[in-house]
N, C-alpha and C positions, 0 to 999 in steps of 0.2 A: 484497633491501633492506628488512625488514620493520620493522626496529627503529630507528622513527624519531623516538622522544620521549623526552628526559630520559634519565638515567643509569641508570634499572632496565630501560629497554628494551635498551639497548645492549651487544649481544653479538657475538662473530662466529665463534664454535666451535658451527657449526650442529649438530654432531653428539649434542649432549647437551642441547639444547633440550626440551623438552616442550611441543611444539606447540600441543597443547588447551590445555595452561593458559596459553600465552603468548597462543593466540588468545582466549581469553575476556577475558584482562587487556588485550591491545591493543583489542578491538572495544568493551569498558565503558569504557576511558578515551576512545576517539574519539566513543562516544555521549555522554559526559560533555560534550566539549569542542563538541559539534555546534553551540550558539550561535554560539561563536566562527567557526567555518567557514561557517556559513550567511551571516554579516556578510562574510567576506572572499570567498566566491564571488558574494556578491551586488554587491560592488565590482566582481569581476572582471566580471562580467556586464555592467556599464556599458561596460568597454572593449575585451571581445570579444563582438560579436554574430554569433549563429546559428553558431557553429562546427560544421565537420562530423564532426570528429574531435576526442576529448579525452582526453588519455593520463594517465594517474594514475602516477607513474613512483616506484615505493615504496610500494604499495597499502595493505599487510599485508592486514585482513581486509575492504576495501573499504567502510567507513563513508563517507569523502568521496567515493571512486568514485559509491555510489549517490546521493550529495548533489549531484554534477555531471551527473547523469542527470535529476534533478528540476530542475534549475537549466538545463540545457538541452536540453529537449523534444524539439529535433529532431536531436541530436547522437547519432553513436557514441561508445560509453565503452569503452577498454580499459584494463583494472586491469593493472599490472607490477610483479612480486615474485619473489624469488628463492626464496620458500616455497611449494611447491603446496598444502600444509594450510591456507594462508591464503587463497590466490587459490579454494580449494574454497568456503572460508567468505566469501569476495566474490560468487561466482557465485550461492551459494544466497540471498544476501541480495537479490543483484539479482532474483532469480525470485520472491522474496518481496515485492518492493515492485513487481512488474508490470512490468520493464523488462528482461527478460533478452534480449528480444528485439535490443537495440541493446548490448548489453554482452558484452564477450566479456575472456578473461583471456591475459596471457602469460607464461611463467615461464621464469626468467634472471636474470645479474646486469647490472646497470646499469655502463656504460652501453651496452654490447655487444649487449645482448638487443634493444634497439630499432632496432637492424638489420633485424628481423625483421617491424617494423611492415609492411602491407600499403602504405600511403600517409602522407605527412607528416601530423603533427599540427598543428591549427589552434590548440589549447591544450595545453601541455605542464605538467602540476602535478608539482611535487617538493615533497613535505613532509619536511623533515628527513631526505633520504636522500642528498643530495649531500656532507653532512660524514661519510657513511661511506664514501669513496671516497678513496682517497690523492691524487691529483693534483685538486683542485678545480677549477681552472682547466681543467684538459683534460675533466674530467665535464660542465662546463658547455658549453665548445665542442662537445663530442659532442651534448648535449641540442639544443643551439640549430641542429645540423645535420638533426636530426630534426623542425624546424619546416617547415611549409609558408612560402612569402612571404607575410609579412603576419603569419604566427603570433605568438603570445605565447609566453614561456617565464617560468611563475610559480614562484617558489623560496618556501618559507616556511623561513627560517633566522633564528635570533636571536630578540630580545624580551626578557623579563624572568623570572628562577625564579619557579614558583610560590610562593605563601604560604600558610600554612594555619592559622597561630596568631599570637597576639598576641606582640609581643617579648618581653613578661616574662609567664611562663607563672604564677608563682605560685610557683615551684621551680627549683630550678636557677641559672646563671645566662642572665641575659638575652641574646637576640641568637642564638640557636642556629641557626636557619635561616640565617642570613647566616654562619656560621661553616660550616654543611654546603654552603653554596653556594661556598665557597671552595676545599673538599676535592673538589667536582665538578669545579670548573674545572681543578685539578690532574689530577683522573682524565680528565678530557675530552683535555687536551693529551696524556696518556700514550697513550689510545685512540688518537687522531689520528697520534701518531708511530710506532705499531705498526703503522700501516696499510700493505698493501702499496703500493710505489712513493709512500710518504708523502712531500708536498712542503710545505716551512712557506709558507701563504700570508696576507698580510693580508685579513682578512675584511672587504674594503669590497665587499659584492657588488654595487652598482651597477657599479663599475668592473670586476669580474669579467664582468660581463655584458657590457659595451661590450667587453673585451678578447674575448669569445666572438663578437664580430660582430653584435651586436645594438645597437638604438637605443632612445631613448623610453623610458630607464630610469624608473621609479617604485616608491616605498615606502609602504607604510600597515603599522601594528600595529593588531591587535584585541584584545580586551580580553575576558576571562572574568571574570566578578565574579557570584560566587555568595556572598551573606555569610551570616554566621550566622543562626539556628543549621543547620550542613549538612545537605543530604538524604542518605540514606542512601547514594546513589552517589559523592558528594562525599567523604563520609566515609569511604568504602571507598578511596577514591582515594587519599586522604591518608594512611591507615594502610598500603597498600602502597606509596607511595612513600617513605614513611620507615622502613619495614620493609628496603626493599630498600638504601637508603641505609646503615641500621645494619649490615647484612649487608657490604656494599660497603667501608664506610670501617672496619670496626671495628678494625683494627689502627691507625689515625690518629687516632682521637676521642680526647679527654683524658678522664681517668676519669669527671669531673664531666658532659660531658656524653653519655658511655655511659650513666652511670645516669640521666640524663635521658629520653634516649630510651626506654630499658629501662621507665621508670616510665610514658611516654607510651603504650608500646605494650602494655604491659598490659591485658587486656580486664578483668581484676577492679580495678583500679585507677579509682577514681570521678573521680581528676582526670586522665585519659588520656584517649586519643583516643577510646576508643570510647563515652564519657558525657560529654565537656566541652560545655558548651552554646555555646563561643565559637567552634567549628572553623569555618571558612570556605574559601572557594577563590578565589583572585585569581591570574590570570596574564596573560601578554601575548605573543602570538606576532606577528612581521613575516612581511611578504611583501614580497617585491621582485619586479619584473614587467618585463620588456623586451619588444624585439618583432623579427623578424626583416624587414631593409628587404625591399621589393618588388622 
């Protein structure tokens, strides 16, 4: 369950993914979003005191898992993912940050792989990994079952689509990103429908957590606000995101929007993303938490 962020990371044929390339992208993206994750983890730390075991279910290359190690210096951290190459990145990152002695990895598909945990989790974090599982309610119920009594499940799902550009770019039809959002919603629905065992679910996350046998639900949204002019990393993220949207939605874009995207992605066009002074990054991610009864 490595692919937990936005359209361009969603993929389910693991056989043709260049994991080295994907790892770089996932790692860079997570590092860019670190200020948002730090705020989310700070909020969690007020709710969860001195956990013994923190599990990152769908950890990817381990950026957030290592942040958990820093947030909870007394905790053992387990990064869980379906990709061995990404878990190798996570282990290397933990060693570099000096937390390898209490950091381990577990490879396998969610949620079943969590049965291999040595003991129940005091905090189980799932960042945009649940929506890759066909039956989201069953997945949450399985995650909840791996909690210690009084343990917390924290699920990052939902929020708002990222924004990189003004509504009116100075060329093309204004509102390009809103139209891309609509295409992404349709793509996401098809992705969900095609998952094994897919079940249509009303995505009211507090209600789903309650149905999983948890209580004391809480929800909070965290903002990433990187104003223009964009840093090199934020600009690269915008370019990577819109490049993948251009590739994914090529047959569904109207000709004018396709031409606008092509111009935005042309490194030689001075009005494109590589050169514009007005590129920014504004994103919001929502975290839902609930507690296993004692």
